[in-house]
C-alpha positions in Angstrom: 0.1 11.8 42.3 3.0 12.4 44.7 4.8 9.3 43.5 4.4 10.5 39.9 5.9 13.9 40.8 8.8 12.1 42.6 9.6 9.9 39.5 9.4 12.9 37.2 11.8 14.9 39.4 14.2 11.9 39.5 14.0 11.5 35.7 14.7 15.2 35.1 17.7 15.2 37.5 19.1 12.1 35.9 18.9 13.5 32.5 20.2 17.0 33.4 23.2 15.8 35.5 24.1 13.3 32.9 24.2 16.1 30.3 26.4 18.2 32.6 29.0 15.4 32.9 28.5 13.9 29.5 28.9 17.2 27.6 31.9 18.2 29.7 33.5 14.8 29.0 32.8 15.2 25.2 34.7 18.5 25.3 37.8 16.5 26.3 37.8 13.9 23.4 35.5 15.5 20.9 35.6 18.8 18.9 34.5 21.7 21.1 33.7 23.7 18.0 30.8 21.5 17.2 28.6 23.3 19.7 28.7 26.1 22.3 29.7 23.9 25.2 30.1 26.8 27.7 26.5 28.0 27.3 25.1 24.5 27.4 27.1 23.5 30.5 26.1 26.7 32.4 22.4 26.2 31.4 22.4 22.5 32.5 24.3 23.3 35.7 21.8 26.0 36.7 18.9 23.8 35.8 20.4 21.0 37.8 20.5 23.3 40.8 16.9 24.3 40.5 15.8 20.7 40.0 17.8 19.7 43.1 16.1 22.3 45.2 12.7 21.2 44.0 13.5 17.6 44.7 14.7 18.3 48.2 11.7 20.4 49.0 9.3 17.8 47.6 11.0 14.9 49.4 11.1 16.7 52.7 7.4 17.7 52.5 6.5 14.1 51.6 8.4 12.7 54.5 7.2 15.3 57.1 3.7 15.9 55.9 4.2 19.6 56.6 1.5 21.8 55.1 3.2 25.2 55.1 6.6 26.7 55.0 6.7 27.4 58.8 6.1 23.7 59.5 8.5 22.6 56.7 11.5 24.7 57.6 12.6 22.7 60.8 12.3 19.4 58.8 14.3 20.9 56.0 17.1 22.0 58.3 17.2 18.5 59.8 17.2 16.9 56.4 20.1 19.1 55.3 22.4 19.0 58.3 21.6 15.7 60.0 21.3 13.2 57.1 23.6 11.7 54.5 21.1 12.6 51.9 21.4 16.3 52.9 25.1 16.3 52.9 25.3 14.8 49.4 22.7 17.3 48.3 25.0 20.1 49.5 27.9 18.5 47.8 25.9 18.4 44.5 25.0 22.1 44.8 28.6 23.1 45.3 29.7 20.9 42.4 27.1 22.4 40.0 28.0 26.0 41.1 31.7 25.2 40.2 30.6 23.9 36.8 28.7 27.1 36.1 31.7 29.2 37.2 34.3 27.2 35.3 32.9 25.0 32.5 36.3 23.5 31.7 36.1 21.7 35.0 32.8 20.2 34.1 34.1 16.6 33.7 35.3 16.6 37.3 32.6 18.6 39.1 29.9 17.2 36.8 31.0 13.7 37.8 30.8 14.6 41.5 27.3 16.1 41.0 26.1 13.0 39.1 27.4 10.3 41.5 25.5 12.0 44.4 22.4 10.4 42.8 23.8 7.0 43.8 23.0 7.9 47.4 19.3 8.3 46.6 18.5 4.9 45.1 19.3 1.2 45.6 23.0 2.0 46.1 22.4 2.7 49.8 20.5 -0.5 50.6 23.6 -2.3 52.0 26.0 -1.4 54.8 29.7 -1.9 55.3 32.0 -3.1 52.5 29.2 -4.4 50.4 27.5 -1.0 50.5 30.7 0.8 49.4 31.1 -1.6 46.4 27.4 -1.1 45.5 27.7 2.7 45.5 30.9 2.5 43.5 29.2 0.2 40.9 26.2 2.5 40.7 28.5 5.5 40.3 30.4 3.9 37.5 27.2 2.9 35.8 25.9 6.5 36.0 29.1 7.9 34.6 29.3 5.5 31.7 25.7 6.2 30.8 26.3 9.9 31.0 29.2 9.7 28.7 27.0 8.1 26.1 24.1 10.6 26.7 26.4 13.6 26.4 27.8 12.3 23.1 24.4 11.7 21.7 23.3 15.3 22.7 26.4 16.7 21.0 25.9 14.7 17.8 22.2 15.7 17.7 22.9 19.4 18.0 25.7 19.2 15.4 23.4 17.3 12.9 21.0 20.3 12.9 23.6 22.2 10.9 23.9 22.0 7.2 27.4 23.5 7.2 30.0 21.3 5.5 32.7 22.4 7.9 30.5 21.4 10.9 29.7 18.0 9.3 33.4 17.4 8.7 34.0 18.0 12.4 31.1 15.7 13.2 32.5 12.9 11.1 35.8 13.1 13.0 34.0 13.3 16.3 32.0 10.2 15.5 35.2 8.3 14.6 36.8 9.5 17.9 33.8 8.3 19.8 34.1 4.7 18.7 36.7 3.7 21.3 35.0 5.7 24.0 31.7 4.2 23.1 33.1 0.7 23.4 34.4 1.6 26.9 31.0 3.0 27.9 29.3 -0.2 26.8 31.7 -2.5 28.6 31.3 -0.5 31.9 27.5 -0.4 31.5 27.3 -4.2 31.0 29.7 -5.0 33.8 28.2 -2.7 36.3 24.7 -3.5 35.2 25.3 -7.2 36.0 26.9 -6.2 39.3 24.0 -4.0 40.3 21.5 -6.7 39.5 23.4 -9.1 41.8 23.5 -6.4 44.5 19.8 -5.6 44.3 18.2 -9.0 43.5 21.0 -11.5 44.1 22.0 -14.6 42.0 18.5 -15.5 41.0 16.0 -14.6 38.2 13.3 -13.1 40.5 14.1 -9.6 39.2 13.1 -10.4 35.6 10.4 -13.0 36.0 7.5 -11.3 37.8 6.1 -8.1 39.2 6.3 -4.5 38.1 10.0 -4.3 38.7 10.7 -7.2 36.4 8.5 -5.8 33.6 10.3 -2.4 33.8 13.7 -4.0 34.0 13.1 -6.2 31.0 11.8 -3.2 29.0 14.9 -1.3 30.0 17.2 -4.1 28.8 15.3 -4.3 25.5 15.8 -0.6 25.0 19.5 -0.9 25.8 19.8 -3.7 23.3 18.2 -1.4 20.7 20.7 1.3 21.5 23.6 -1.2 21.1 22.2 -2.2 17.7 21.8 1.4 16.6 25.3 2.3 17.8 26.7 -0.7 15.8 24.8 0.5 12.7 26.1 4.0 13.1 29.7 2.7 13.4 29.5 0.3 10.5 27.2 2.0 8.1 26.0 5.6 8.8 29.4 7.1 9.8 31.2 5.7 6.7 28.3 6.8 4.6 28.6 10.4 5.9 32.4 10.3 5.3 31.9 9.2 1.7 29.1 11.8 1.2 31.4 14.6 2.4 34.1 13.5 0.0 31.6 13.4 -2.8 30.0 16.8 -1.8 26.4 15.5 -1.4 25.5 15.1 2.2 21.7 15.2 2.1 20.9 11.5 2.2 23.7 10.6 4.6 23.0 13.3 7.1 19.2 12.5 7.1 19.9 8.8 7.8 22.3 9.5 10.6 19.9 12.1 12.0 17.1 9.6 12.2 19.3 7.0 13.9 20.5 9.6 16.5 16.9 10.6 17.1 15.7 7.0 17.7 18.8 6.4 20.0 18.1 9.6 21.9 14.4 8.6 22.4 15.6 5.2 23.7 17.8 7.1 26.2 14.9 9.2 27.4 12.8 6.1 28.0 15.6 4.3 29.8 16.1 7.2 32.1 12.4 7.4 32.8 12.5 3.6 33.7 15.5 4.1 35.9 13.8 6.9 37.8 10.8 4.6 38.3 12.8 1.5 39.2 14.6 3.4 41.9 11.3 3.7 43.8 10.5 0.0 43.6 11.7 -3.1 45.4 12.4 -6.2 43.3 9.5 -8.7 43.4 
């Protein structure tokens, strides 16, 4: 039960912090009029703070075995002030508070909050120079994934509208996302390969046996599905929406694009759940 709670908290933190950074980044290259970014960023930043508190308390309790607050408090102080995990937790809380106070700085402070997660997974399994490169690779992977997640969230919210002006802005935002999306995919593939080599090494053990291998293969399959849907959106659904807007009949085009975004978003949720689970496992 405790392992399931840990995975659930990790999943919720991954999703929330990716939305903080991803939505903030979308505000830089997308159309901020598509959605109320300020409210969404404040909401996700506050939720991220609450999830971080819950995660720290749960982790400290699990490690110490404390049964009440009086017993837990000394362990919590030690965790906060005497461990790297505690220091990165404090940095995350400060970054999230700054996002809530100034949403225009969400791309910067959201990125800082997100990369603190790299200190709570396989990124810290190495020391020295190799450890630094592993954390940097993990961080780049998280940021690229968050950029994609934030864009999907923005497009999903915009597609709930039937306003022609909103859908016109959405069509322009989808076109603007094409280059950013290609960059995200390139970074995800490059850092994904690097992270596999860091964790498993130049061998196939990580995909040929055990729970870790099954989950990793499932994750890769879902990622391939997302790539296919993204290509379909770019080559078919986005041009279809643009033609429909020009013709004044957007019903079919908006429904088709909405279904594609829903499936892609569901794949994202499953991938993040798998990432949260994989972070608790050792290869093989």
